[in-house]
Every structure is written in C-alpha cells, then in structure tokens.
C-alpha positions in Angstrom: 317.9 -154.5 45.2 318.2 -150.5 45.1 314.9 -148.5 44.4 315.9 -147.4 41.0 316.7 -151.0 39.9 313.2 -152.1 41.2 311.5 -149.1 39.4 313.2 -150.1 36.2 312.4 -153.6 36.5 308.6 -152.8 37.1 308.7 -150.7 33.8 310.4 -153.3 31.8 308.2 -156.1 33.1 305.0 -154.1 32.3 306.3 -153.4 28.9 307.1 -156.7 28.1 303.8 -158.1 29.4 302.0 -155.7 27.2 303.9 -156.9 24.0 301.5 -159.5 23.2 298.4 -157.1 23.3 297.3 -158.8 26.7 296.1 -156.2 29.3 298.2 -156.4 32.5 295.7 -157.9 35.0 297.9 -157.2 38.2 296.7 -154.3 40.4 300.3 -152.8 40.8 300.5 -152.0 37.1 298.8 -149.5 35.0 296.9 -149.5 31.7 298.4 -148.2 28.5 296.2 -146.4 25.8 297.0 -145.2 22.3 299.4 -146.5 19.9 301.6 -148.5 22.5 301.0 -151.8 21.4 301.5 -150.9 17.6 304.9 -152.3 16.3 307.9 -150.3 15.8 307.4 -151.5 12.0 304.1 -149.8 11.9 306.0 -146.5 12.9 308.7 -146.8 10.5 306.6 -147.4 7.5 304.3 -144.3 8.1 305.3 -141.3 6.2 307.4 -138.4 7.6 305.6 -135.9 9.7 302.8 -134.1 8.1 299.4 -132.7 9.4 297.7 -136.0 8.6 300.4 -138.4 9.5 299.7 -141.2 11.8 303.4 -141.0 12.7 302.7 -137.7 14.3 300.3 -139.5 16.6 302.9 -141.9 17.5 305.4 -139.5 18.3 303.1 -137.5 20.4 302.3 -140.5 22.4 306.1 -141.2 22.9 306.5 -137.6 24.0 303.7 -138.1 26.6 305.1 -141.5 27.7 308.5 -140.0 28.4 306.9 -137.0 30.0 304.8 -139.0 32.3 307.6 -141.3 33.2 309.8 -138.4 33.9 307.2 -136.8 36.1 306.5 -140.1 38.1 310.1 -141.1 38.5 311.2 -137.5 39.5 308.6 -136.9 42.1 308.3 -140.3 43.5 311.7 -141.8 43.2 313.9 -138.8 42.7 315.1 -140.3 39.4 316.0 -137.6 36.8 315.9 -138.1 33.1 318.4 -136.4 30.8 317.1 -133.4 28.9 316.0 -133.9 25.2 313.5 -132.3 22.9 310.8 -133.6 20.3 313.6 -133.8 17.8 315.7 -135.8 19.8 313.1 -138.1 20.7 312.0 -138.5 17.1 315.6 -139.4 16.0 316.1 -141.8 18.8 312.6 -143.5 18.3 313.2 -143.8 14.5 316.7 -145.4 14.9 315.2 -147.8 17.6 312.3 -148.8 15.6 314.2 -149.1 12.4 316.7 -151.6 14.2 313.8 -153.5 16.0 310.6 -153.3 13.8 308.9 -156.4 15.7 309.1 -154.4 19.1 306.0 -152.6 20.4 306.1 -148.7 20.6 305.7 -148.9 24.3 308.9 -151.1 24.5 310.7 -148.5 22.4 309.5 -145.6 24.7 310.4 -147.6 27.7 313.8 -148.3 26.4 314.2 -144.4 25.7 313.4 -143.6 29.2 316.0 -146.1 30.4 318.5 -144.5 28.2 317.6 -141.1 29.4 318.1 -142.1 33.1 321.4 -143.7 32.2 322.5 -140.6 30.4 321.4 -138.2 33.2 323.6 -140.3 35.6 326.7 -139.7 33.3 326.0 -136.0 33.3 
C-alpha cells in the first residue's frame, strides 16, 4: 500500500471513529476539538453567515481543519491539496451536508480534503 493511501486511510478511520462522539483512544490518532462532531444537519439548519451565526463558527472550523490537513500532508507526506478559497469551501460543505445530513462535520471536512487531494492530482 503506497504512502498516500495509508495517510488517507488513517484520516478516514479517525473520522469514522469520531462519528459516534467517542474519543479515539489510540496513541497514533489525534483529538478533535470544536464543532467536529456536530451533524451536517446542524450545519444546514443554521442561518446563512452573519455576525452572530453558529454557521460561521462551523465554517471557520472547517477552514482550519482543511488548512491543518494541508500543512501536515504537504510537509510530512509531500501530498498537495488543490487551491480553493473560503467561498469554495462553504459551497462544497453546504452541498455535502445537504446531501448527507447525518454525517459529522468532521467527516464532511475529511471528505473535502480527499476531494482536494484528488483534484490536485488532476491539475
């Protein structure tokens, strides 16, 4: 199994283990903080961005998650993510969460990272 596949599998397994709200006890995985375990349904029912919107905190968390994943994957594994911006992240997460309301926000963000890896390979 090549290195990229192993990295992606670790990310996916960690995301799936976090799904039920249980902390991951294995020493090789990290902790996730913030709204990661909130459902995509919670994201989609919040009002559009405003100064007091919970949705804004969800989006900022996703942006941080994608940025962190990009930094780690690039520096440790030489895996690049395709370029995007906050509007692209918001549009992608909104569509994903609308289509998968029972998924966690972490799973949505991890799926976005995988999509950005795949898109970068095609460029």
